[in-house]
Structure formats: structure tokens, C-alpha cells
C-alpha positions as CSV (number, residue, x, y, z in Angstrom):
1,M,-1.3,-9.3,24.9
2,K,-0.4,-7.2,22.2
3,F,0.1,-4.4,21.2
4,S,-1.4,-2.0,18.1
5,N,0.7,0.7,18.0
6,P,3.9,0.2,15.5
7,N,5.7,2.7,17.7
8,I,6.0,1.0,20.7
9,F,9.6,1.0,21.5
10,Y,9.7,4.7,20.7
11,L,6.6,5.1,23.0
12,I,8.2,3.6,25.5
13,W,11.9,5.1,25.2
14,L,9.8,8.7,25.4
15,A,8.5,7.5,29.5
16,V,12.1,6.5,29.5
17,I,13.2,9.7,29.0
18,L,10.1,11.9,31.2
19,S,10.9,9.6,34.5
20,G,14.5,10.5,33.9
21,F,13.6,14.2,34.0
22,V,11.4,13.9,37.5
23,V,14.1,11.5,39.0
24,Y,16.3,14.0,37.8
25,G,14.5,17.2,39.0
26,I,14.2,15.4,42.7
27,R,17.9,15.2,43.0
28,K,18.9,18.1,42.1
29,R,16.8,19.6,44.5
30,S,17.9,17.6,47.3
31,R,21.0,19.0,46.8
32,V,20.4,22.5,46.1
33,V,18.6,22.3,49.6
34,R,21.5,20.5,51.0
35,R,24.1,23.1,49.7
36,F,22.1,25.5,51.3
37,I,21.1,23.7,54.7
38,S,22.9,21.4,56.7
39,S,21.4,18.1,56.8
40,S,20.6,17.7,60.9
41,L,18.9,21.6,60.0
42,I,16.8,20.7,57.4
43,S,14.0,19.6,59.5
44,T,14.2,22.9,61.5
45,M,14.6,25.6,58.9
46,I,11.9,24.0,56.5
47,L,8.6,22.9,58.3
48,G,7.5,19.7,57.9
49,Y,10.2,19.0,54.9
50,S,9.8,15.6,54.1
51,R,12.7,13.8,51.7
52,Q,10.5,10.4,51.9
53,R,7.1,12.3,50.6
54,Q,9.1,13.9,47.7
55,W,10.4,10.1,46.7
56,I,6.9,8.6,47.2
57,K,5.4,11.6,44.9
58,S,8.1,10.7,42.4
59,I,7.5,7.0,42.4
60,L,3.5,7.7,41.7
61,L,4.5,10.1,39.0
62,V,7.0,7.7,37.2
63,L,5.1,4.5,37.8
64,S,1.5,6.9,35.8
65,I,3.8,8.0,33.8
66,F,4.7,4.5,32.4
67,L,0.8,3.3,32.5
68,L,0.3,6.2,30.4
69,V,2.4,5.5,27.9
70,I,1.5,1.8,28.0
71,S,-2.2,2.7,27.2
72,M,-1.0,4.7,24.0
73,T,0.4,1.8,23.1
74,G,-2.7,0.3,22.6
75,P,-2.8,-3.0,24.4
76,L,-4.5,-5.8,22.9
77,A,-6.3,-8.5,24.9
78,G,-9.0,-11.1,24.0
79,F,-10.6,-11.2,20.6
80,R,-13.9,-11.5,18.7
81,W,-14.8,-13.3,15.3
82,E,-16.4,-11.0,12.9
83,E,-18.0,-11.5,9.6
84,V,-16.1,-10.3,6.9
85,K,-17.1,-10.3,3.3
86,E,-15.1,-8.6,0.8
87,K,-16.7,-7.5,-2.5
88,G,-15.5,-6.1,-5.3
89,V,-14.4,-6.6,-9.6
90,D,-12.3,-8.8,-11.2
91,I,-9.7,-7.3,-13.1
92,M,-7.2,-8.9,-16.2
93,I,-4.2,-6.6,-16.9
94,A,-2.8,-7.8,-20.5
95,L,0.9,-5.8,-20.6
96,D,2.5,-5.4,-23.9
97,C,6.4,-6.9,-23.2
98,S,7.8,-7.0,-26.7
99,K,10.9,-5.5,-28.0
100,S,9.4,-2.4,-29.1
101,M,8.2,-1.8,-25.5
102,L,12.1,-1.1,-24.6
103,A,11.3,2.6,-26.1
104,T,12.7,5.0,-24.2
105,D,10.1,7.6,-25.7
106,I,8.4,6.9,-22.4
107,K,11.3,7.4,-19.1
108,P,12.8,5.2,-18.1
109,A,11.1,2.7,-21.1
110,R,8.0,2.1,-21.6
111,L,7.7,-1.4,-20.4
112,E,9.5,-0.2,-16.6
113,Q,7.1,2.9,-16.6
114,A,4.3,0.3,-17.2
115,K,5.0,-1.7,-14.6
116,R,5.6,0.9,-12.2
117,E,1.6,2.2,-13.0
118,I,0.2,-0.4,-12.5
119,I,1.9,-1.1,-8.7
120,D,0.3,2.2,-8.0
121,L,-2.8,0.9,-9.1
122,L,-2.6,-2.2,-6.6
123,N,-2.0,0.5,-4.0
124,M,-5.4,1.8,-5.1
125,M,-7.4,-1.3,-5.4
126,Q,-10.1,-2.4,-2.2
127,S,-10.6,-6.0,-2.5
128,D,-10.6,-6.1,-6.3
129,R,-9.0,-9.7,-7.8
130,A,-6.1,-8.7,-10.1
131,G,-4.8,-11.1,-12.6
132,L,-1.9,-10.7,-15.4
133,V,-1.7,-11.7,-18.9
134,A,1.9,-11.0,-20.4
135,F,2.0,-10.9,-24.5
136,A,3.8,-10.5,-27.5
137,G,4.1,-12.5,-30.2
138,A,1.7,-15.2,-27.9
139,A,0.2,-14.3,-24.5
140,I,0.7,-16.4,-21.1
141,L,-1.8,-15.9,-18.0
142,Q,0.9,-14.9,-15.7
143,C,-0.7,-14.5,-12.9
144,P,-3.9,-16.0,-11.9
145,L,-6.9,-14.0,-10.1
146,T,-5.4,-12.8,-6.8
147,L,-6.4,-10.8,-4.1
148,D,-2.9,-11.1,-2.9
149,Y,-0.8,-8.1,-4.5
150,S,2.1,-8.8,-3.5
151,G,2.1,-12.2,-4.8
152,F,1.0,-10.4,-8.0
153,S,4.2,-7.8,-7.8
154,I,6.6,-10.4,-8.0
155,F,5.4,-11.9,-11.1
156,L,4.9,-9.0,-12.7
157,N,8.4,-8.0,-12.0
158,A,9.9,-10.6,-13.5
159,L,8.4,-9.5,-16.7
160,N,10.9,-8.2,-19.3
161,P,11.1,-8.7,-23.5
162,D,13.8,-11.8,-23.2
163,Y,10.5,-13.7,-21.0
164,L,8.5,-14.2,-23.9
165,P,10.7,-14.6,-26.9
166,M,8.9,-15.1,-29.4
167,G,8.3,-11.3,-31.5
168,G,5.4,-9.7,-32.6
169,T,2.4,-7.6,-30.5
170,D,-0.9,-10.0,-30.3
171,I,-3.6,-8.0,-29.0
172,S,-5.9,-10.7,-30.2
173,G,-4.1,-13.3,-28.1
174,A,-3.7,-11.3,-24.6
175,I,-7.2,-10.5,-24.9
176,Q,-9.2,-13.9,-25.1
177,T,-6.3,-15.1,-22.7
178,A,-7.5,-12.4,-20.1
179,I,-11.0,-14.0,-20.9
180,K,-9.9,-17.3,-20.0
181,G,-8.3,-16.2,-16.9
182,F,-11.6,-15.1,-15.5
183,E,-13.4,-18.2,-13.9
184,A,-16.3,-20.0,-15.6
185,G,-19.2,-19.4,-13.9
186,S,-18.9,-16.4,-12.2
187,D,-21.0,-13.3,-11.7
188,T,-18.6,-10.8,-10.7
189,E,-18.4,-7.9,-12.8
190,K,-14.9,-8.6,-15.2
191,A,-13.1,-5.6,-16.9
192,I,-9.3,-6.0,-19.1
193,I,-6.9,-3.2,-18.9
194,L,-4.8,-3.5,-22.1
195,I,-1.5,-1.6,-22.0
196,T,0.6,-1.7,-25.4
197,H,2.1,1.0,-28.1
198,G,-1.4,-0.8,-30.5
199,E,0.6,-2.1,-33.4
200,N,-1.5,-5.9,-33.6
201,T,0.9,-8.5,-35.6
202,A,-1.7,-11.1,-35.3
203,G,-5.3,-11.6,-35.4
204,D,-9.1,-9.4,-35.4
205,P,-8.6,-7.5,-31.5
206,V,-11.5,-5.6,-32.4
207,A,-13.8,-8.6,-32.9
208,V,-12.4,-10.5,-29.8
209,A,-13.3,-7.2,-27.9
210,A,-16.3,-7.2,-29.1
211,E,-17.0,-10.3,-28.0
212,A,-16.4,-9.6,-25.4
213,A,-18.9,-7.1,-24.7
214,K,-21.4,-9.4,-25.2
215,N,-19.8,-11.2,-22.2
216,G,-19.9,-8.8,-20.2
217,I,-16.7,-8.0,-20.1
218,R,-15.1,-4.2,-20.4
219,I,-12.2,-3.4,-22.0
220,F,-10.2,-0.4,-20.9
221,C,-6.7,0.1,-23.7
222,I,-4.0,2.3,-22.5
223,G,-1.7,3.8,-26.0
224,V,1.9,3.4,-24.5
225,G,4.7,5.8,-26.3
226,Q,4.2,8.9,-28.3
227,Q,2.8,9.7,-31.7
228,D,5.9,10.6,-33.8
229,G,7.8,6.9,-31.9
230,A,11.0,5.7,-31.3
231,P,13.5,3.4,-32.1
232,I,13.6,0.1,-30.8
233,P,17.0,-0.9,-28.6
234,D,19.2,-4.1,-30.1
235,P,20.0,-5.8,-27.2
236,N,23.7,-6.2,-29.0
237,G,23.8,-2.4,-29.5
238,G,22.5,0.1,-31.3
239,F,18.8,-0.3,-32.4
240,K,16.5,-2.8,-34.3
241,K,16.6,-2.0,-38.4
242,D,14.6,-3.6,-41.2
243,D,15.8,-5.5,-44.2
244,K,16.7,-2.2,-45.6
245,G,18.6,-1.3,-42.8
246,R,16.7,1.6,-41.4
247,I,15.9,1.9,-38.0
248,I,13.0,0.6,-36.8
249,M,10.0,3.8,-35.5
250,S,7.9,1.8,-32.9
251,K,4.7,4.7,-33.1
252,V,1.3,4.3,-30.3
253,D,-1.7,3.6,-33.0
254,D,-4.5,5.5,-31.1
255,E,-6.9,4.6,-33.8
256,A,-6.7,1.0,-33.1
257,L,-6.6,1.1,-29.7
258,Q,-9.6,2.8,-29.5
259,K,-11.4,0.6,-32.1
260,I,-10.6,-1.4,-29.6
261,A,-11.8,0.1,-26.4
262,A,-14.9,1.5,-28.2
263,A,-16.0,-2.5,-29.3
264,G,-14.9,-3.8,-25.4
265,N,-17.7,-1.0,-24.1
266,G,-14.4,0.8,-22.4
267,L,-12.1,3.6,-22.5
268,Y,-9.2,4.7,-24.0
269,V,-6.1,6.3,-22.5
270,K,-3.3,8.1,-24.4
271,S,-0.4,7.8,-22.0
272,V,1.4,11.0,-22.1
273,A,4.5,11.2,-20.2
274,G,4.3,8.2,-18.7
275,D,1.0,9.5,-17.3
276,M,-1.0,6.1,-18.3
277,D,-4.4,7.7,-16.3
278,L,-4.7,3.7,-14.5
279,D,-6.4,5.6,-11.7
280,K,-8.4,7.0,-13.8
281,I,-9.7,4.0,-15.6
282,Y,-9.8,2.3,-12.2
283,T,-11.9,5.3,-9.8
284,S,-13.9,7.0,-12.4
285,E,-14.9,3.6,-14.5
286,I,-14.2,0.6,-13.0
287,Q,-14.9,1.4,-9.3
288,K,-18.1,4.6,-10.0
289,N,-19.5,2.0,-12.9
290,M,-19.0,-1.2,-12.4
291,E,-20.7,-3.4,-9.9
292,K,-19.0,-4.8,-7.0
293,K,-19.6,-8.4,-5.8
294,I,-18.7,-10.9,-3.0
295,L,-15.2,-12.2,-3.8
296,Q,-14.6,-13.9,-0.6
297,S,-16.7,-14.2,2.9
298,G,-15.0,-16.0,6.1
299,K,-14.3,-15.0,9.5
300,K,-11.8,-12.5,10.8
301,K,-10.2,-12.6,14.7
302,V,-10.5,-8.6,16.3
303,W,-8.8,-8.0,18.6
304,E,-10.3,-6.1,21.9
305,N,-8.5,-2.9,22.9
306,R,-7.8,-3.0,26.6
307,F,-6.3,0.6,26.8
308,Q,-8.7,1.5,29.5
309,W,-7.5,-1.6,32.0
310,I,-3.9,0.3,32.0
311,L,-5.3,4.1,31.5
312,L,-7.4,4.0,35.1
313,P,-4.9,2.7,37.1
314,A,-2.3,5.6,35.6
315,V,-5.4,8.2,36.2
316,L,-5.7,6.7,40.2
317,L,-2.1,6.9,40.7
318,L,-1.9,10.5,39.2
319,I,-4.6,11.8,41.3
320,A,-2.8,10.2,44.9
321,E,0.4,11.5,43.4
322,L,-1.2,14.8,43.9
323,A,-2.8,14.5,46.6
324,I,0.2,13.9,48.6
325,S,1.9,16.5,50.2
326,E,5.6,17.5,49.5
327,R,5.6,18.3,53.8
328,Q,4.0,16.5,56.6
329,K,1.5,17.8,59.2
330,I,3.4,19.9,61.9
331,G,3.0,17.2,65.1
332,S,2.5,14.1,62.7
333,Y,5.6,11.2,63.4
């Protein structure tokens, strides 16, 4: 037998405490009676007094309490096999891991906040497969499409700018790698969520996005960073500088990301104060406008809740406790 309620130990402690109160009440009552009436005179002074009946009622009440609590824990016994079909869409998340994502115009830093937002997105997902592409000057498929969101999170948390040593921001390569990460021949709806500051250093991402849209892949862009820009921290101290000794300011390229999203039949969202609106993209666009297809089917073991097996004897014991009088009839033995 299994129990569905995770608070089973707390419920058992509750039953123990309630039972303790019942026993304490009976014992205190008996002590009060014996304090004023001698044990040899109790049967004479209190007609029909029966300590045995009181204890019987107490035992029945305690047993009833324990059974009622056990029934509340959701006892499971026996199971059936149920056909399960999980429907969803395939979502590739392309995350910019270049050194520009270390800028702190979004607290605590662009990359760290993006990771937190992605975790929040995973918590909202409902049977959608998620994949992860990490990119800087080059792009890699960090996590293939999966329904295992906990495994996805492990790959996500491992990302940092040192993970991809090649400098730059190859948005075209990120989109192409994401496209290759989708299953060939799959009829599921597909989407790419591109999270970056948008300062592209290689290729033509607009042309790549347009080609993806022709194949039914929508591209959503999230611009990370403030318009005024922010300096890029240098691991050796201070900030990154150009050849002339000037501090390099990393700015979000709204116009470029808007063009990519438009060519990819998607939507561009500007991150404001760290809020990347991933929930808006997921609920208002992906869930609402993209058709869910069967991603996985199979049989699931479903346990049967048998609380009634425990509840019935609990109720019968409670009825028996109420039916038994504390006092025996005069003249009975």
C-alpha cells in the first residue's frame, strides 16, 4: 500500500496528539471522581458508573481517530494502466553566452538574469519539448530536445562565457544550430527563442530567419540590455577596452532583433529591468497560436485511491462509540 498525501507523518502526529487528549481527558475525569468519592462508594454514589465502559468508548474513539487520519493520507492500493498522450510544441532556446552578457545594466548580470527567466519558463511549460543552444562566436547544441526539464536545467546552469572561448556573437550560427536541433521529418510546431543583446558579428541572421520561417519555424527575439549600454567586465579587473583604450559599451540592438523576429514570423520583446517576458511569448504566442502535436504516447500506471476502505470502519467505530452509554443499566451485570 502507498500513500498519496506527502504530509502523512504530520497527520499521524496529529492523530497521536488527539488520541492523547482523549486518554488524558478520561484519566483526569477518573481522578476527579476518586478525589471526592472513595473507590468503594463510587458504584453507590454514581448509579450505573462503569469505568470499563468509559475505557471501551475511549478505545473506540482513538481507533476511529487513527483510521480517519489514515483515510486522509490517501491510501493507494491496486492500479490500472491508462493511455497517456503528451501534446506540445518543440522549443529551442538560443542563449547568448558571450562576454557582453556579463554586463550589469540588468541585475545581477544579463546572463544570470536570462538563466533565471528560462527556469521560470520551464516551470510554465506543459508537455513541450525544450532544447538549448549556447552561442558566442560559435554555437553548440548544449541540450537536445527533451521533456526532462530538470536535466535541461543542469545543462543551463553550466553555461558561462568561459564555456565558449571564441569571442563575438554569431546570431546566424545560433539560429542554424537551433534549426538542426529539431528532429528531421517531425510534424510538430517549432519555435526558436533567441535571447541576446543583438550585436551580431557574423553572417546574415535576417536571411537565416526568413529561411527558417519558410520551413514553418517561428523565431522570437528577446533583447537583453539597456539602450545606453553598459561596460563589459574584464576578468583581469576593470572593463574591456578597445585598441584606443576606450571602454567598450555593449548596447542592445533593438532594430536588428526586430528585423530578425519579423523575418522569422515571430515577435520581439525588449527586456526591461530584467523582465524578459518569456511568459508573454509562451502563453500569448506559442501556446495560443501554435498547434500542439503528440510528442510522446504510452501507458501510465495509475494507482487507485482506497480511502473508503479505511473510512468505513472508522465511521462504524465512531457510531459504536456513540451508541455505547457510559453508564450500565441498573441491575445489569
